[in-house]
C-alpha positions as CSV (number, residue, x, y, z in Angstrom):
1,X,-11.5,3.0,-13.9
2,X,-12.1,-0.9,-14.4
3,X,-10.0,-3.5,-12.9
4,X,-8.6,-3.9,-16.3
5,X,-7.7,-0.2,-16.5
6,X,-6.0,-0.2,-12.8
7,X,-4.0,-3.0,-14.0
8,X,-2.6,-1.3,-16.9
9,X,-2.3,2.0,-14.8
10,X,0.0,0.7,-12.0
11,X,1.9,-1.6,-14.2
12,X,2.9,1.4,-16.4
13,X,3.8,3.3,-12.9
14,X,5.9,0.4,-11.8
15,X,7.4,-0.3,-15.3
16,X,8.4,3.5,-15.5
17,X,10.6,2.7,-12.4
18,X,14.2,1.2,-12.5
19,X,14.1,-1.9,-10.5
20,X,14.9,-1.4,-6.8
21,X,17.9,-3.9,-5.9
22,X,17.4,-3.2,-2.1
23,X,14.2,-1.3,-1.4
24,X,13.9,0.4,1.6
25,X,10.9,-0.1,4.2
26,X,8.8,2.8,5.2
27,X,10.1,4.6,8.2
28,X,6.3,4.3,9.9
29,X,6.6,0.4,9.6
30,X,9.8,-0.1,11.0
31,X,9.0,2.5,14.1
32,X,6.1,0.5,14.9
33,X,7.2,-2.9,14.3
34,X,10.3,-3.1,15.9
35,X,10.2,-4.9,19.1
36,X,7.1,-6.9,18.2
37,X,7.2,-10.7,18.2
38,X,7.0,-11.9,14.6
39,X,4.0,-13.7,13.2
40,X,2.0,-13.6,10.1
41,X,1.8,-10.3,8.3
42,X,-0.2,-8.7,5.2
43,X,1.6,-6.0,3.1
44,X,-1.2,-4.2,1.1
45,X,0.0,-2.4,-2.1
46,X,3.2,-4.0,-1.2
47,X,4.6,-1.9,-4.5
48,X,8.6,-2.2,-4.7
49,X,8.8,-4.4,-2.0
50,X,10.5,-2.7,0.7
51,X,8.3,-3.5,3.7
52,X,7.9,-7.0,3.0
53,X,11.4,-8.0,2.5
54,X,12.2,-6.2,5.8
55,X,9.2,-7.8,7.8
56,X,10.6,-10.8,6.4
57,X,14.3,-10.2,7.7
58,X,12.6,-9.8,10.8
59,X,11.3,-13.3,11.3
60,X,7.7,-12.6,10.0
61,X,5.8,-14.4,7.4
62,X,4.7,-12.1,4.6
63,X,1.6,-12.3,2.5
64,X,2.5,-9.2,-0.1
65,X,-0.1,-8.3,-1.9
66,X,-0.6,-5.7,-5.1
67,X,-2.6,-5.2,-8.3
68,X,0.4,-4.8,-10.5
69,X,1.9,-7.8,-12.2
70,X,5.0,-6.5,-12.5
71,X,5.4,-5.1,-9.0
72,X,4.8,-8.8,-7.9
73,X,7.2,-10.6,-10.1
74,X,9.8,-7.9,-9.1
75,X,9.3,-8.9,-5.3
76,X,9.3,-12.4,-6.1
77,X,12.7,-12.1,-7.9
78,X,14.1,-9.9,-5.0
79,X,13.1,-12.5,-2.2
80,X,14.5,-15.2,-3.8
81,X,18.2,-12.9,-4.1
82,X,17.8,-12.0,-0.6
83,X,17.2,-15.7,0.5
84,X,13.7,-14.6,1.7
85,X,11.9,-16.7,-0.8
86,X,10.4,-19.0,2.0
87,X,9.2,-16.0,3.9
88,X,7.5,-13.7,1.5
89,X,4.5,-14.9,-0.5
90,X,3.6,-12.5,-3.4
91,X,0.2,-12.4,-4.6
92,X,-1.3,-10.5,-7.5
93,X,-4.6,-9.3,-6.0
94,X,-7.4,-6.2,-6.7
95,X,-8.1,-6.0,-3.0
96,X,-11.3,-4.1,-4.0
97,X,-12.8,-7.1,-5.5
98,X,-10.5,-10.3,-3.5
99,X,-9.1,-9.3,-0.4
100,X,-6.1,-12.0,0.4
101,X,-7.4,-14.7,2.7
102,X,-5.8,-15.8,6.1
103,X,-5.4,-14.7,9.8
104,X,-2.5,-12.1,10.6
105,X,-0.7,-10.3,13.5
106,X,0.0,-7.5,11.4
107,X,-1.6,-5.8,8.3
108,X,0.2,-2.7,6.8
109,X,-1.2,-0.4,4.3
110,X,0.8,2.2,3.1
111,X,-0.3,4.7,0.4
112,X,-3.0,2.8,-0.6
113,X,-3.8,5.7,-3.0
114,X,-5.2,5.4,-6.3
115,X,-6.7,7.4,-8.9
116,X,-8.9,4.1,-9.7
117,X,-11.9,2.9,-8.1
118,X,-11.4,1.6,-4.8
119,X,-13.8,1.5,-1.6
120,X,-10.8,1.9,0.9
121,X,-13.1,2.1,3.9
122,X,-14.1,-1.4,2.8
123,X,-11.1,-2.8,2.3
124,X,-9.5,-1.5,5.2
125,X,-12.5,-2.8,7.4
126,X,-11.7,-6.2,5.7
127,X,-8.1,-5.9,6.9
128,X,-9.0,-5.0,10.8
129,X,-11.4,-8.2,10.5
130,X,-8.2,-10.4,9.5
131,X,-6.5,-9.5,12.3
132,X,-6.0,-12.2,15.0
133,X,-6.7,-10.8,18.6
134,X,-3.8,-8.5,19.5
135,X,-3.2,-7.9,16.1
136,X,-2.1,-4.4,14.6
137,X,-3.8,-2.8,11.6
138,X,-1.0,0.1,10.5
139,X,-2.6,2.4,7.8
140,X,-0.1,5.2,6.6
141,X,-1.3,7.9,4.3
142,X,-0.3,10.9,2.3
143,X,-0.8,14.2,4.4
144,X,0.9,16.1,1.4
145,X,2.1,15.4,-2.3
146,X,5.8,14.8,-2.8
147,X,7.1,16.1,-5.9
148,X,7.7,12.7,-7.4
149,X,4.1,11.9,-6.6
150,X,1.6,10.5,-9.5
151,X,-0.8,12.7,-8.1
152,X,-0.1,16.4,-8.1
153,X,-3.8,17.9,-8.2
154,X,-3.2,21.0,-5.9
155,X,-7.1,20.4,-4.8
156,X,-6.6,17.0,-3.1
157,X,-7.8,16.5,0.4
158,X,-6.0,14.1,2.7
159,X,-8.4,12.9,5.4
160,X,-7.1,13.0,8.9
161,X,-6.2,9.7,10.3
162,X,-9.2,10.1,12.9
163,X,-11.3,10.4,9.7
164,X,-9.9,7.5,8.2
165,X,-10.9,5.7,11.4
166,X,-14.5,7.1,11.4
167,X,-14.9,5.6,7.7
168,X,-13.8,2.0,9.0
169,X,-16.3,2.1,11.5
170,X,-14.8,-0.6,13.8
171,X,-16.6,-1.7,17.4
172,X,-14.7,-0.2,20.0
173,X,-15.2,-3.1,22.0
174,X,-12.9,-5.0,19.7
175,X,-10.7,-2.6,18.1
176,X,-8.8,0.0,19.8
177,X,-7.1,3.0,18.3
178,X,-3.7,3.1,19.2
179,X,-2.0,5.9,17.6
180,X,-3.5,8.8,15.0
181,X,-1.2,11.6,14.3
182,X,0.3,13.4,11.6
183,X,4.3,13.5,11.5
184,X,6.6,14.7,9.1
185,X,9.9,13.5,7.7
186,X,12.3,13.9,5.0
187,X,11.7,11.5,2.1
188,X,13.8,10.0,-0.7
189,X,11.9,9.6,-4.1
190,X,12.6,6.9,-6.7
191,X,15.2,9.3,-8.5
192,X,17.1,10.1,-5.4
193,X,15.7,13.7,-4.5
194,X,14.5,14.4,-1.0
195,X,11.3,16.2,0.3
196,X,9.8,17.1,3.7
197,X,6.2,15.3,3.3
198,X,3.3,14.8,6.0
199,X,2.2,11.3,6.8
200,X,-0.9,10.5,8.3
201,X,-0.5,7.5,10.6
202,X,-3.2,5.4,11.8
203,X,-2.7,2.0,14.1
204,X,-5.5,0.1,15.3
205,X,-5.2,-2.8,17.7
206,X,-7.4,-5.8,17.6
207,X,-8.4,-6.4,21.4
208,X,-10.7,-9.3,21.2
């Protein structure tokens, strides 16, 4: 798919969903970030905005990027309604071709999967290089498909966190893998239904 097709696809995905008045943050984000000093964060593929709003509520300055104009417009309105408009900067960006500028203490990429052309390894490598020393890159991928997922292809393969780390190919003298595992949890879909899913969690820290 071209960038135009990708924009149309993701605008359609979000337009088909009811706007979330109070979107929840991802569990892997809250368990990783709670207790860390607040700083500058980049949320790649921010979607409904639950992660960006939660981080802002914890004192972080958040750049929230998504290719979908629908998602970005909704997040901007939500940030204002939650009194967090000064802490959340929504940015419509195709991270494949225009990675958001800046230096960050945290970059999170939750479920950055798409049927559109995307060189994820290059995007995640750019994310790692955007970290300040001591900063963390949190990548959470699907390890299984939820019943409400747009991708129901039974032949989908889910690379392990170690495979994702190998694909990013970072210098171990500068970046350290702090977590690479596949925990399970009960997830709640947009319609309120629940299902057990597997997450593939990769946490990388920039040490120098």
